[in-house]
C-alpha positions in Angstrom: 121.3 116.8 88.5 119.6 117.0 85.1 115.8 117.5 85.0 113.3 116.4 82.4 109.6 116.9 81.7 109.1 113.9 79.5 106.5 111.3 80.6 104.2 113.8 82.3 102.1 114.9 79.4 103.7 118.3 79.4 102.2 119.3 82.7 104.0 122.4 83.9 105.7 122.3 87.3 106.1 118.5 87.3 109.7 117.5 86.9 111.7 114.4 87.5 115.3 114.4 88.4 117.7 112.0 86.7 121.3 111.4 87.8 123.8 112.1 85.0 127.2 110.6 84.6 129.7 112.1 87.1 127.1 112.6 89.8 127.0 108.9 90.9 127.8 108.2 94.5 130.4 105.6 95.3 129.2 102.0 94.9 126.1 103.1 92.9 125.3 101.6 89.6 124.3 103.6 86.5 120.6 103.3 85.6 118.4 104.7 82.9 114.9 105.7 83.9 112.2 105.0 81.3 109.0 106.9 81.8 107.0 105.8 78.8 103.4 105.0 79.7 103.7 106.5 83.3 100.5 108.0 84.7 101.0 111.1 86.7 98.5 111.4 89.5 97.8 114.2 92.0 96.7 113.4 95.5 95.5 115.4 98.5 95.5 112.6 101.1 97.7 109.7 102.1 98.0 107.1 104.8 101.1 105.1 105.8 101.0 101.8 107.6 103.9 99.7 108.9 104.0 96.0 108.1 106.5 93.4 109.3 108.7 93.8 106.2 107.5 97.0 104.5 105.5 100.2 104.5 102.1 100.4 102.8 101.2 103.8 101.4 97.6 104.7 100.3 97.0 107.8 98.2 93.6 109.4 97.4 91.5 112.5 97.1 88.5 113.8 99.0 85.2 113.3 97.3 82.3 115.7 97.2 81.2 114.2 100.5 83.6 115.8 103.0 83.6 112.6 105.1 84.7 110.3 102.2 88.2 109.8 100.8 88.6 107.8 97.6 91.8 105.8 97.7 93.2 105.8 94.1 96.6 104.2 94.4 98.4 101.9 96.8 102.2 101.4 97.0 104.1 98.9 99.2 107.8 99.5 99.7 110.5 97.8 101.7 111.6 99.4 105.0 114.9 100.3 103.4 113.1 102.0 100.5 110.8 103.8 102.8 113.8 105.2 104.7 115.4 106.3 101.4 112.1 107.9 100.4 111.8 109.7 103.7 115.4 111.1 103.3 114.9 112.2 99.7 111.5 113.9 100.5 113.1 115.6 103.6 115.9 116.9 101.4 113.5 118.3 98.8 111.3 120.0 101.4 114.3 121.6 103.1 115.5 123.0 99.8 112.1 124.3 98.9 111.6 125.9 102.3 115.0 127.5 102.2 114.0 129.2 98.9 110.3 129.8 99.6 109.6 129.8 103.3 108.0 127.3 105.6 105.2 125.2 104.2 102.1 125.5 106.4 100.7 122.0 107.0 98.1 123.0 109.6 94.6 121.5 109.0 92.5 123.3 106.3 89.0 124.6 106.9 86.2 122.1 106.8 83.9 122.1 103.7 81.0 124.4 104.0 78.1 125.0 101.6 79.5 122.6 99.1 82.6 124.8 98.7 86.1 123.3 98.9 88.1 124.7 101.8 91.9 125.2 102.0 93.8 122.0 102.1 
């Protein structure tokens, strides 16, 4: 797969993957991804809720008040898309952990004295 940094304001470490000709799977159509005007956001919190025909994902960040999360973006996807997303993220995490070791997802320390803890 080819990688590109366009559309992310030149932020280092943020890359998108685009399929190039010859890498298509059988029965897949060729598409061109246009990222003009895309906003890249960073989140430290998410929730996922199952609906009758889709999955709702909420993304946000913790505010200065340790008990408050500000939801900044919502996304609703079909169940099929949610499954594809799950598979794609699982593949990426497996590749990362193979190269860099297991990612620790245990709970971070609580905020204390106004200082941000590990998340």
